[in-house]
DSSP file (Angstrom, degrees, kcal/mol; ACC not computed):
  #  RESIDUE AA STRUCTURE BP1 BP2  ACC     N-H-->O    O-->H-N    N-H-->O    O-->H-N    TCO  KAPPA ALPHA  PHI   PSI    X-CA   Y-CA   Z-CA
    1    1 A M     >        0   0    0      0, 0.0     4,-2.1     0, 0.0     5,-0.1   0.000 360.0 360.0 360.0 -40.4   11.7  -49.6   25.5
    2    2 A K  H  >  +     0   0    0      1,-0.2     4,-2.2     2,-0.2     5,-0.2   0.899 360.0  51.2 -63.8 -40.7    9.6  -47.8   22.9
    3    3 A N  H  > S+     0   0    0      1,-0.2     4,-2.5     2,-0.2    -1,-0.2   0.882 108.6  51.8 -63.5 -38.5    7.6  -46.0   25.6
    4    4 A L  H  > S+     0   0    0      2,-0.2     4,-2.7     1,-0.2    -1,-0.2   0.903 108.9  50.2 -64.5 -41.3   10.8  -44.9   27.3
    5    5 A L  H  X S+     0   0    0     -4,-2.1     4,-2.1     2,-0.2    -2,-0.2   0.904 111.7  48.0 -63.4 -42.4   12.1  -43.5   24.0
    6    6 A V  H  X S+     0   0    0     -4,-2.2     4,-2.4     2,-0.2    -2,-0.2   0.915 112.4  49.5 -63.8 -44.0    8.8  -41.6   23.5
    7    7 A L  H  X S+     0   0    0     -4,-2.5     4,-2.4     2,-0.2    -2,-0.2   0.921 111.2  48.3 -62.4 -45.2    9.0  -40.2   27.1
    8    8 A L  H  X S+     0   0    0     -4,-2.7     4,-2.4     1,-0.2    -1,-0.2   0.881 111.1  51.4 -63.8 -37.8   12.6  -39.1   26.7
    9    9 A T  H  X S+     0   0    0     -4,-2.1     4,-2.4     2,-0.2    -2,-0.2   0.923 110.3  48.5 -64.1 -44.6   11.7  -37.4   23.4
   10   10 A L  H  X S+     0   0    0     -4,-2.4     4,-2.4     2,-0.2    -2,-0.2   0.903 111.9  49.2 -63.0 -41.5    8.8  -35.5   25.0
   11   11 A I  H  X S+     0   0    0     -4,-2.4     4,-2.6     2,-0.2    -1,-0.2   0.922 110.9  50.1 -63.6 -43.7   11.0  -34.4   27.9
   12   12 A A  H  X S+     0   0    0     -4,-2.4     4,-2.2     1,-0.2    -2,-0.2   0.907 111.9  47.9 -62.0 -41.8   13.7  -33.2   25.5
   13   13 A L  H  X S+     0   0    0     -4,-2.4     4,-2.3     2,-0.2    -1,-0.2   0.904 111.6  50.2 -65.1 -41.2   11.1  -31.2   23.5
   14   14 A A  H  X S+     0   0    0     -4,-2.4     4,-2.2     2,-0.2    -2,-0.2   0.915 111.6  47.8 -63.9 -42.9    9.6  -29.7   26.7
   15   15 A L  H  X S+     0   0    0     -4,-2.6     4,-2.3     2,-0.2    -1,-0.2   0.895 110.9  51.3 -65.4 -39.4   13.0  -28.7   27.9
   16   16 A A  H  X S+     0   0    0     -4,-2.2     4,-2.0     1,-0.2    -2,-0.2   0.909 110.1  49.4 -63.6 -41.5   13.9  -27.1   24.5
   17   17 A A  H  X S+     0   0    0     -4,-2.3     4,-2.2     1,-0.2    -2,-0.2   0.895 110.9  50.4 -64.9 -40.1   10.7  -25.2   24.5
   18   18 A C  H  X S+     0   0    0     -4,-2.2     4,-2.1     1,-0.2    -2,-0.2   0.921 110.7  47.6 -64.5 -44.3   11.3  -23.9   28.0
   19   19 A S  H  X S+     0   0    0     -4,-2.3     4,-1.8     1,-0.2    -1,-0.2   0.878 111.5  50.5 -68.9 -35.7   14.8  -22.7   27.3
   20   20 A T  H  X S+     0   0    0     -4,-2.0     4,-2.4     1,-0.2    -1,-0.2   0.922 111.0  49.3 -65.5 -42.8   13.8  -20.9   24.1
   21   21 A G  H  X S+     0   0    0     -4,-2.2     4,-2.1     1,-0.2    -2,-0.2   0.880 109.1  52.3 -64.1 -37.3   11.0  -19.1   25.9
   22   22 A A  H  < S+     0   0    0     -4,-2.1     4,-0.5     2,-0.2    -1,-0.2   0.895 110.9  47.2 -66.7 -38.7   13.3  -18.1   28.7
   23   23 A Q  H >< S+     0   0    0     -4,-1.8     3,-0.8     2,-0.2     4,-0.5   0.927 111.9  49.5 -68.1 -43.5   15.8  -16.6   26.2
   24   24 A A  H 3< S+     0   0    0     -4,-2.4     4,-0.3     1,-0.2     3,-0.2   0.874 120.2  36.6 -64.3 -36.7   13.1  -14.8   24.2
   25   25 A G  T 3X S+     0   0    0     -4,-2.1     4,-2.5    -5,-0.2    -1,-0.2   0.385  89.4 100.3 -96.5   4.9   11.6  -13.2   27.4
   26   26 A G  H <> S+     0   0    0     -3,-0.8     4,-1.9    -4,-0.5    -1,-0.2   0.910  83.9  44.7 -59.0 -47.7   15.0  -12.7   29.2
   27   27 A N  H  > S+     0   0    0     -4,-0.5     4,-2.3    -3,-0.2    -1,-0.2   0.906 113.0  51.6 -63.9 -41.6   15.3   -9.0   28.4
   28   28 A Q  H  > S+     0   0    0     -4,-0.3     4,-2.9     1,-0.2    -1,-0.2   0.908 108.0  52.0 -62.5 -41.7   11.7   -8.4   29.3
   29   29 A T  H  X S+     0   0    0     -4,-2.5     4,-2.5     1,-0.2    -1,-0.2   0.893 109.3  50.1 -61.9 -40.0   12.1  -10.1   32.6
   30   30 A E  H  X S+     0   0    0     -4,-1.9     4,-2.2    -5,-0.2    -1,-0.2   0.911 111.6  48.2 -64.5 -42.2   15.1   -8.0   33.4
   31   31 A V  H  X S+     0   0    0     -4,-2.3     4,-2.8     2,-0.2     5,-0.2   0.944 113.0  47.5 -62.6 -48.3   13.1   -4.8   32.6
   32   32 A E  H  X S+     0   0    0     -4,-2.9     4,-2.4     1,-0.2    -2,-0.2   0.908 111.1  51.4 -60.9 -42.8   10.2   -5.9   34.7
   33   33 A R  H  X S+     0   0    0     -4,-2.5     4,-1.8    -5,-0.2    -1,-0.2   0.914 114.8  42.2 -61.7 -43.6   12.4   -6.8   37.6
   34   34 A N  H  X S+     0   0    0     -4,-2.2     4,-2.5     2,-0.2    -2,-0.2   0.854 111.9  54.0 -75.6 -34.0   14.2   -3.4   37.5
   35   35 A L  H  X S+     0   0    0     -4,-2.8     4,-2.9     2,-0.2    -2,-0.2   0.911 109.3  49.5 -62.6 -41.3   11.0   -1.4   37.0
   36   36 A E  H  X S+     0   0    0     -4,-2.4     4,-2.8    -5,-0.2    -2,-0.2   0.910 109.6  51.0 -63.2 -41.7    9.6   -3.1   40.0
   37   37 A K  H  X S+     0   0    0     -4,-1.8     4,-1.4     2,-0.2    -2,-0.2   0.919 112.0  47.8 -60.3 -43.7   12.7   -2.2   42.0
   38   38 A W  H  X>S+     0   0    0     -4,-2.5     4,-0.7     1,-0.2     5,-0.5   0.930 113.8  46.3 -62.6 -46.7   12.3    1.4   40.8
   39   39 A Q  H ><5S+     0   0    0     -4,-2.9     3,-0.9     1,-0.2    -2,-0.2   0.881 109.4  54.5 -65.9 -38.0    8.6    1.5   41.7
   40   40 A D  H 3<5S+     0   0    0     -4,-2.8    -1,-0.2     1,-0.2    -2,-0.2   0.796  98.1  63.5 -65.5 -28.6    9.2   -0.1   45.1
   41   41 A A  H 3<5S-     0   0    0     -4,-1.4    -1,-0.2    -3,-0.3    -2,-0.2   0.778  91.2-155.9 -66.9 -25.0   11.8    2.6   45.9
   42   42 A N  T <<5 +     0   0    0     -3,-0.9     2,-0.8    -4,-0.7    -3,-0.1   0.884  24.3 169.1  52.7  48.2    8.8    5.1   45.7
   43   43 A I      < +     0   0    0     -5,-0.5    -1,-0.2     1,-0.2     3,-0.1  -0.827   9.3 170.3 -94.1 110.6   11.0    8.1   44.9
   44   44 A S        +     0   0    0     -2,-0.8    26,-2.9     1,-0.2    27,-0.5   0.635  65.6  44.5 -97.7 -15.3    8.6   10.9   43.9
   45   45 A H  E    S+A   69   0A   0    108,-0.3   108,-3.2    24,-0.2     2,-0.3  -0.977  73.4 140.1-134.1 120.3   11.1   13.8   43.8
   46   46 A Y  E     -AB  68 152A   0     22,-2.5    22,-3.2    -2,-0.4     2,-0.4  -0.978  35.1-144.6-155.1 163.3   14.5   13.4   42.2
   47   47 A R  E     +AB  67 151A   0    104,-2.4   104,-2.5    -2,-0.3     2,-0.3  -0.982  25.6 162.7-131.5 144.4   17.2   15.0   40.1
   48   48 A F  E     -A   66   0A   0     18,-2.3    18,-2.9    -2,-0.4     2,-0.4  -0.987  33.4-121.0-154.7 161.7   19.4   13.4   37.5
   49   49 A N  E     -AB  65 148A   0     99,-3.2    99,-2.4    -2,-0.3     2,-0.4  -0.867  25.6-169.0-102.2 141.3   21.7   14.1   34.6
   50   50 A V  E     -AB  64 147A   0     14,-1.9    14,-2.9    -2,-0.4     2,-0.6  -0.990   7.2-161.0-133.0 128.1   21.0   12.4   31.3
   51   51 A S  E     - B   0 146A   0     95,-2.7    95,-2.1    -2,-0.4     2,-0.6  -0.929   4.0-166.6-105.3 124.7   23.4   12.4   28.4
   52   52 A I  E     - B   0 145A   0     -2,-0.6     2,-0.5    93,-0.2    93,-0.2  -0.950  11.6-173.6-111.9 112.4   21.8   11.7   25.0
   53   53 A T  E     + B   0 144A   0     91,-3.2    91,-2.8    -2,-0.6     2,-0.3  -0.917  23.9 119.3-114.4 130.2   24.5   10.9   22.5
   54   54 A C  S    S-     0   0    0     -2,-0.5     2,-1.7    89,-0.2    89,-0.1  -0.887  79.5 -66.0-161.9-171.9   23.8   10.4   18.8
   55   55 A F  S    S+     0   0    0     87,-0.4     2,-0.3    85,-0.3    -2,-0.1  -0.549  92.5 125.2 -88.1  70.8   24.8   12.0   15.5
   56   56 A C  S >  S-     0   0    0     -2,-1.7     3,-0.9     1,-0.1     4,-0.2  -0.875  72.5-119.1-131.8 157.4   22.9   15.1   16.5
   57   57 A V  T 3  S+     0   0    0     -2,-0.3     3,-0.4     1,-0.2     4,-0.1   0.753 108.9  55.2 -70.7 -23.5   23.7   18.8   16.8
   58   58 A F  T >  S+     0   0    0      1,-0.2     3,-2.4     2,-0.1     4,-0.4   0.544  75.4  98.0 -88.8  -6.3   23.0   19.0   20.5
   59   59 A S  G X  S+     0   0    0     -3,-0.9     3,-1.2     1,-0.3    -1,-0.2   0.809  77.9  58.8 -55.2 -34.2   25.4   16.2   21.7
   60   60 A Q  G 3  S+     0   0    0     -3,-0.4    -1,-0.3     1,-0.2    -2,-0.1   0.679 100.1  58.9 -70.4 -15.4   28.1   18.6   22.6
   61   61 A D  G <  S+     0   0    0     -3,-2.4    19,-0.6    -4,-0.1    18,-0.4   0.508  91.8 154.5 -90.1  -4.9   25.8   20.4   25.1
   62   62 A M    <   +     0   0    0     -3,-1.2   -11,-0.1    -4,-0.4     2,-0.1  -0.280  24.2  61.7 -70.4 154.9   25.1   17.3   27.2
   63   63 A P        -     0   0    0      0, 0.0    16,-2.8     0, 0.0    17,-0.3   0.478  61.4-150.5 -90.6 167.1   24.3   16.4   29.9
   64   64 A L  E     -AC  50  78A   0    -14,-2.9   -14,-1.9    14,-0.2     2,-0.6  -0.706   8.8-141.8 -87.2 148.4   20.8   17.6   30.7
   65   65 A V  E     -AC  49  77A   0     12,-3.2    12,-1.8    -2,-0.3     2,-0.4  -0.976  26.3-175.9-111.4 120.6   20.0   18.3   34.3
   66   66 A I  E     -AC  48  76A   0    -18,-2.9   -18,-2.3    -2,-0.6     2,-0.4  -0.954  15.8-163.6-124.7 134.4   16.4   17.2   35.0
   67   67 A E  E     -AC  47  75A   0      8,-2.4     7,-3.0    -2,-0.4     8,-1.4  -0.967  12.2-170.6-115.7 134.2   14.3   17.6   38.1
   68   68 A V  E     -AC  46  73A   0    -22,-3.2   -22,-2.5    -2,-0.4     2,-0.4  -0.973   9.0-178.1-127.8 136.3   11.2   15.5   38.5
   69   69 A M  E >  S-AC  45  72A   0      3,-2.6     3,-1.9    -2,-0.4   -24,-0.2  -0.988  74.8 -13.5-135.3 127.4    8.4   15.7   41.1
   70   70 A D  T 3  S-     0   0    0    -26,-2.9   -25,-0.1    -2,-0.4     3,-0.1   0.855 128.3 -53.6  51.9  40.5    5.4   13.4   41.1
   71   71 A G  T 3  S+     0   0    0    -27,-0.5     2,-0.4     1,-0.2    -1,-0.3   0.415 116.5 108.7  81.6  -1.9    6.1   12.2   37.6
   72   72 A E  E <  S-C   69   0A   0     -3,-1.9    -3,-2.6    25,-0.0     2,-0.5  -0.862  75.1-112.3-111.6 143.3    6.3   15.6   36.1
   73   73 A V  E     -C   68   0A   0     -2,-0.4    -5,-0.3    -5,-0.2     3,-0.1  -0.610  29.7-179.5 -74.1 120.4    9.3   17.5   34.9
   74   74 A V  E    S-     0   0A   0     -7,-3.0     2,-0.3    -2,-0.5    -6,-0.2   0.850  70.2  -4.2 -85.8 -41.9   10.0   20.5   37.1
   75   75 A S  E     -C   67   0A   0     -8,-1.4    -8,-2.4     2,-0.0    -1,-0.4  -0.994  55.8-175.5-153.0 149.9   13.0   21.7   35.2
   76   76 A M  E     +C   66   0A   0     -2,-0.3     2,-0.3   -10,-0.2   -10,-0.2  -0.943  22.0 148.8-147.5 122.8   15.2   20.6   32.3
   77   77 A E  E     -C   65   0A   0    -12,-1.8   -12,-3.2    -2,-0.3     2,-0.2  -0.993  49.6 -98.8-151.2 154.8   18.3   22.4   31.2
   78   78 A F  E >   -C   64   0A   0      4,-0.8     3,-1.7    -2,-0.3   -14,-0.2  -0.563  34.2-129.2 -69.5 140.7   21.7   21.8   29.6
   79   79 A Q  T 3  S+     0   0    0    -16,-2.8    -1,-0.1   -18,-0.4   -15,-0.1   0.822 108.6  56.0 -60.8 -31.1   24.3   21.6   32.3
   80   80 A N  T 3  S-     0   0    0    -19,-0.6    -1,-0.3   -17,-0.3   -18,-0.1   0.473 117.7-111.3 -83.5  -0.4   26.4   24.2   30.4
   81   81 A G    <   +     0   0    0     -3,-1.7    -2,-0.1     1,-0.3    -1,-0.1   0.333  67.2 143.9  92.0  -8.0   23.6   26.7   30.4
   82   82 A N        -     0   0    0    -21,-0.1    -4,-0.8     1,-0.1    -1,-0.3  -0.353  55.8-104.1 -64.9 147.0   22.8   26.6   26.6
   83   83 A A        -     0   0    0     -6,-0.1     2,-0.6     1,-0.1    -1,-0.1  -0.373  26.1-126.9 -71.6 149.5   19.1   27.0   25.7
   84   84 A I        -     0   0    0     -8,-0.2     2,-0.1    -2,-0.1    -1,-0.1  -0.879  23.2-142.1 -98.0 121.6   17.1   23.9   24.7
   85   85 A D     >  -     0   0    0     -2,-0.6     4,-2.4     1,-0.1     5,-0.2  -0.417  23.5-109.0 -81.1 163.1   15.2   24.4   21.4
   86   86 A D  H  > S+     0   0    0      1,-0.2     4,-1.6     2,-0.2    -1,-0.1   0.850 116.0  53.7 -61.4 -38.2   11.7   23.0   20.8
   87   87 A T  H  > S+     0   0    0      1,-0.2     4,-1.1     2,-0.2    -1,-0.2   0.924 112.2  44.2 -63.9 -44.6   12.9   20.3   18.3
   88   88 A S  H  > S+     0   0    0      1,-0.2     4,-2.7     2,-0.2     3,-0.3   0.896 107.3  60.0 -66.1 -39.6   15.5   19.0   20.8
   89   89 A R  H  X S+     0   0    0     -4,-2.4     4,-2.5     1,-0.2    -1,-0.2   0.857  98.5  58.9 -58.8 -35.1   13.0   19.2   23.7
   90   90 A E  H  X S+     0   0    0     -4,-1.6     4,-0.6     2,-0.2    -1,-0.2   0.922 110.5  41.6 -60.2 -43.6   10.7   16.8   21.8
   91   91 A L  H >< S+     0   0    0     -4,-1.1     3,-1.0    -3,-0.3     4,-0.3   0.922 114.4  52.1 -67.1 -43.7   13.4   14.1   21.7
   92   92 A F  H >< S+     0   0    0     -4,-2.7     3,-2.1     1,-0.2    -2,-0.2   0.835  95.6  69.2 -64.0 -33.4   14.5   14.9   25.3
   93   93 A D  H >< S+     0   0    0     -4,-2.5     3,-1.2     1,-0.3    -1,-0.2   0.817  90.4  62.3 -57.4 -31.2   10.9   14.5   26.6
   94   94 A K  T << S+     0   0    0     -3,-1.0    10,-0.3    -4,-0.6    -1,-0.3   0.720 115.7  32.3 -65.1 -19.6   11.1   10.7   25.9
   95   95 A F  T <  S+     0   0    0     -3,-2.1    -1,-0.2    -4,-0.3    -2,-0.2   0.097  87.9 106.4-122.9  20.1   13.9   10.5   28.4
   96   96 A A  S <  S+     0   0    0     -3,-1.2     2,-0.3    -4,-0.1    -2,-0.1   0.582  83.1  30.5 -85.2 -10.4   12.9   13.3   30.9
   97   97 A T  S  > S-     0   0    0     -4,-0.2     4,-1.9    -3,-0.1     5,-0.1  -0.957  80.7-117.4-138.2 160.5   11.8   11.0   33.7
   98   98 A I  H  > S+     0   0    0     -2,-0.3     4,-2.2     1,-0.2     5,-0.2   0.901 116.7  54.1 -63.8 -39.6   12.8    7.5   34.8
   99   99 A D  H  > S+     0   0    0      1,-0.2     4,-2.1     2,-0.2    -1,-0.2   0.885 107.5  50.1 -62.5 -38.4    9.4    6.2   34.1
  100  100 A R  H  > S+     0   0    0      2,-0.2     4,-2.3     1,-0.2    -1,-0.2   0.864 107.7  53.7 -68.3 -35.3    9.6    7.5   30.5
  101  101 A I  H  X S+     0   0    0     -4,-1.9     4,-2.3     2,-0.2    -2,-0.2   0.927 109.4  48.5 -64.1 -43.1   13.0    5.9   30.0
  102  102 A F  H  X S+     0   0    0     -4,-2.2     4,-2.5     1,-0.2    -2,-0.2   0.912 109.8  52.4 -61.3 -41.5   11.4    2.6   31.1
  103  103 A A  H  X S+     0   0    0     -4,-2.1     4,-2.3     1,-0.2    -2,-0.2   0.888 109.2  49.9 -62.0 -39.0    8.5    3.2   28.7
  104  104 A E  H  X S+     0   0    0     -4,-2.3     4,-2.6   -10,-0.3    -1,-0.2   0.905 109.7  50.8 -65.8 -41.6   11.0    3.8   25.9
  105  105 A I  H  X S+     0   0    0     -4,-2.3     4,-2.6     2,-0.2    -2,-0.2   0.936 111.0  48.4 -60.7 -46.6   12.9    0.6   26.7
  106  106 A E  H  X S+     0   0    0     -4,-2.5     4,-1.4     1,-0.2    -2,-0.2   0.900 112.4  48.7 -62.3 -41.0    9.6   -1.4   26.7
  107  107 A A  H  <>S+     0   0    0     -4,-2.3     5,-2.1     2,-0.2     6,-0.3   0.909 112.2  49.0 -64.3 -41.8    8.6    0.1   23.3
  108  108 A D  I ><>S+     0   0    0     -4,-2.6     5,-1.4     1,-0.2     3,-1.3   0.901 111.0  49.1 -65.8 -40.9   12.1   -0.7   21.9
  109  109 A L  I 3<5S+     0   0    0     -4,-2.6    -1,-0.2     1,-0.3    -2,-0.2   0.784 105.0  60.4 -67.4 -26.3   12.0   -4.2   23.1
  110  110 A A  I 3<5S-     0   0    0     -4,-1.4    -1,-0.3    -5,-0.2    -2,-0.2   0.437 137.0 -75.8 -82.6   1.2    8.5   -4.6   21.6
  111  111 A G  I < 5S+     0   0    0     -3,-1.3    -3,-0.2     2,-0.2    -2,-0.1   0.397 101.7 112.9 126.5  -4.3    9.9   -3.9   18.1
  112  112 A A  I   <S+     0   0    0     -5,-2.1     2,-0.3    -6,-0.1    -4,-0.2   0.739  87.6  33.6 -70.2 -20.5   10.6   -0.1   17.9
  113  113 A A  S   <S-     0   0    0     -5,-1.4    21,-0.3    -6,-0.3    -2,-0.2  -0.952  70.3-138.8-132.9 153.1   14.3   -0.9   17.7
  114  114 A D  S    S+     0   0    0     19,-1.4     2,-0.3    20,-0.3    20,-0.2   0.842  91.0  13.7 -76.3 -34.3   16.3   -3.8   16.2
  115  115 A K  E     +D  133   0A   0     18,-1.9    18,-3.1     2,-0.0     2,-0.3  -0.999  63.5 174.7-147.3 138.7   18.7   -4.0   19.1
  116  116 A I  E     -D  132   0A   0     -2,-0.3     2,-0.4    16,-0.2    16,-0.2  -0.994   6.3-172.2-145.3 136.8   18.8   -2.6   22.6
  117  117 A T  E     -D  131   0A   0     14,-2.1    14,-2.6    -2,-0.3     2,-0.4  -0.991  10.3-174.8-128.8 141.5   21.2   -3.1   25.6
  118  118 A V  E     -D  130   0A   0     -2,-0.4     2,-0.4    12,-0.2    12,-0.2  -0.993  15.2-163.5-138.6 140.4   20.6   -1.7   29.1
  119  119 A T  E     -D  129   0A   0     10,-2.5     9,-3.5    -2,-0.4    10,-1.4  -0.976  21.4-151.4-118.5 138.9   22.5   -1.6   32.3
  120  120 A Y  E     -D  127   0A   0     -2,-0.4     6,-0.1     7,-0.3   -89,-0.0  -0.784  22.0-103.8-114.7 152.9   20.6   -0.9   35.5
  121  121 A D     >  -     0   0    0      5,-2.9     4,-1.6    -2,-0.3    -1,-0.0  -0.582  28.6-141.7 -69.0 128.8   21.4    0.7   38.9
  122  122 A P  T  4 S+     0   0    0      0, 0.0    -1,-0.1     0, 0.0    -2,-0.0   0.770  94.4  42.4 -68.5 -24.2   21.8   -2.1   41.4
  123  123 A T  T  4 S+     0   0    0      3,-0.1    -2,-0.0     1,-0.1    -3,-0.0   0.946 131.4  14.9 -86.1 -54.2   20.1   -0.1   44.2
  124  124 A Y  T  4 S-     0   0    0      2,-0.1   -83,-0.2   -84,-0.0   -84,-0.1   0.587  91.4-128.3-102.9 -12.9   17.1    1.6   42.6
  125  125 A G     <  +     0   0    0     -4,-1.6   -87,-0.2     1,-0.3   -88,-0.1   0.393  55.9 142.9  85.4  -5.1   16.8   -0.3   39.3
  126  126 A Y        -     0   0    0     -6,-0.1    -5,-2.9     1,-0.1    -1,-0.3  -0.366  62.0 -93.6 -70.5 152.0   16.7    2.7   37.0
  127  127 A P  E     +D  120   0A   0      0, 0.0    -7,-0.3     0, 0.0     3,-0.1  -0.437  41.4 177.2 -65.9 133.8   18.5    2.4   33.7
  128  128 A V  E    S+     0   0A   0     -9,-3.5    19,-2.8     1,-0.4     2,-0.4   0.801  70.6  20.5-103.2 -46.9   22.1    3.7   33.8
  129  129 A D  E     +DE 119 146A   0    -10,-1.4   -10,-2.5    17,-0.2     2,-0.4  -0.994  67.3 178.1-129.0 133.8   23.3    3.0   30.3
  130  130 A L  E     -DE 118 145A   0     15,-2.6    15,-3.1    -2,-0.4     2,-0.5  -0.994   8.6-171.4-139.2 126.6   21.1    2.4   27.3
  131  131 A T  E     -DE 117 144A   0    -14,-2.6   -14,-2.1    -2,-0.4     2,-0.5  -0.984   7.5-171.9-120.0 124.7   22.1    1.8   23.7
  132  132 A I  E     -DE 116 143A   0     11,-3.0    11,-2.6    -2,-0.5     2,-0.6  -0.969   9.6-173.6-119.4 124.1   19.3    1.8   21.1
  133  133 A D  E     -DE 115 142A   0    -18,-3.1   -18,-1.9    -2,-0.5   -19,-1.4  -0.918   3.4-174.1-115.1 101.7   20.0    0.7   17.5
  134  134 A Y  S    S+     0   0    0     -2,-0.6     2,-0.4     7,-0.6   -20,-0.3   0.894  80.3  20.0 -67.0 -41.8   16.8    1.4   15.6
  135  135 A V  S >  S-     0   0    0    -22,-0.1     3,-1.8     1,-0.1    -1,-0.3  -0.920  71.2-159.6-131.4 105.3   17.9   -0.2   12.3
  136  136 A E  T 3  S+     0   0    0     -2,-0.4    -1,-0.1    -3,-0.3    -2,-0.1   0.791  92.3  49.1 -58.9 -31.8   20.8   -2.6   12.9
  137  137 A E  T 3  S+     0   0    0      2,-0.1    -1,-0.3     0, 0.0     2,-0.2   0.586  98.2  87.8 -83.4 -11.1   21.9   -2.5    9.2
  138  138 A A  S <  S-     0   0    0     -3,-1.8     2,-0.4     1,-0.0     3,-0.3  -0.499  72.3-129.9 -90.0 158.1   21.9    1.4    9.1
  139  139 A T  S    S+     0   0    0      1,-0.2    -2,-0.1    -2,-0.2    -3,-0.0  -0.843  81.9  11.9-105.4 143.8   24.7    3.7   10.0
  140  140 A D  S    S+     0   0    0     -2,-0.4   -85,-0.3     1,-0.1    -1,-0.2   0.709  90.9 106.5  69.8  23.9   24.4    6.7   12.4
  141  141 A D        +     0   0    0     -3,-0.3    -7,-0.6    -6,-0.2    -1,-0.1   0.405  47.8 116.0-108.2   0.9   21.0    5.8   13.8
  142  142 A E  E     - E   0 133A   0     -9,-0.2   -87,-0.4    -8,-0.1     2,-0.4  -0.352  48.6-157.2 -72.9 149.9   22.2    4.6   17.2
  143  143 A L  E     - E   0 132A   0    -11,-2.6   -11,-3.0   -89,-0.1     2,-0.5  -0.997   2.5-162.8-128.9 131.8   21.2    6.5   20.4
  144  144 A Y  E     -BE  53 131A   0    -91,-2.8   -91,-3.2    -2,-0.4     2,-0.4  -0.970   6.2-171.5-119.4 124.5   23.2    6.3   23.6
  145  145 A I  E     -BE  52 130A   0    -15,-3.1   -15,-2.6    -2,-0.5     2,-0.4  -0.958   2.7-176.0-118.1 130.5   21.6    7.3   26.9
  146  146 A T  E     -BE  51 129A   0    -95,-2.1   -95,-2.7    -2,-0.4     2,-0.5  -0.990   8.6-160.5-128.2 124.5   23.5    7.6   30.1
  147  147 A V  E     +B   50   0A   0    -19,-2.8     2,-0.3    -2,-0.4   -97,-0.2  -0.890  26.3 154.3-102.2 129.9   21.9    8.5   33.5
  148  148 A S  E     +B   49   0A   0    -99,-2.4   -99,-3.2    -2,-0.5    -2,-0.0  -0.914  44.6  39.6-145.5 170.9   24.2    9.8   36.1
  149  149 A G  E     +     0   0A   0     -2,-0.3     2,-0.1  -101,-0.2    -1,-0.1   0.767  69.9 179.2  60.3  28.4   24.2   12.0   39.2
  150  150 A F  E     +     0   0A   0   -102,-0.1     2,-0.3  -101,-0.1  -102,-0.2  -0.396   2.7 173.1 -64.8 134.0   20.9   10.6   40.4
  151  151 A E  E     -B   47   0A   0   -104,-2.5  -104,-2.4    -2,-0.1     2,-0.3  -0.961  29.5-134.0-145.9 129.5   19.7   12.0   43.7
  152  152 A A  E     -B   46   0A   0     -2,-0.3  -106,-0.3  -106,-0.2  -109,-0.0  -0.617  28.3-152.2 -75.4 136.0   16.5   11.6   45.6
  153  153 A L              0   0    0   -108,-3.2  -108,-0.3    -2,-0.3  -109,-0.2  -0.777 360.0 360.0-110.6 155.0   15.2   14.9   46.9
  154  154 A P              0   0    0      0, 0.0  -108,-0.1     0, 0.0    -1,-0.1   0.516 360.0 360.0 -67.8 360.0   13.0   15.7   49.9
């Protein structure tokens, strides 16, 4: 009877450890799965709109229209035609390709942000909606990214 109790205790501890590990790595697994889906799609030339919303002066000019070929930004402009200043461009560069958006998500999950939520495109796996809260206790530090109008180009 004592051996059975020890065995049941060990099984319970093992199951508890497995479930904790799955929860801790759950977001990472989702990111990896969608990144793989994106990479498997092998889309080297594409255009998309990205809206970056925050407590920033440029928010009213969104979305950006970005064209990417072979991982490099071919063009980036505000949809409304307003010029992009150098300071804003530095922020935008982090989100100027789908691969860079994935890199930002991975950095945020690794500790650059306190909280992050992501929704992915079911077909290609790229992030569609991304909310980043860099300091959960702070006000006005959140960043909201929305990818729309994605189109693969020849």
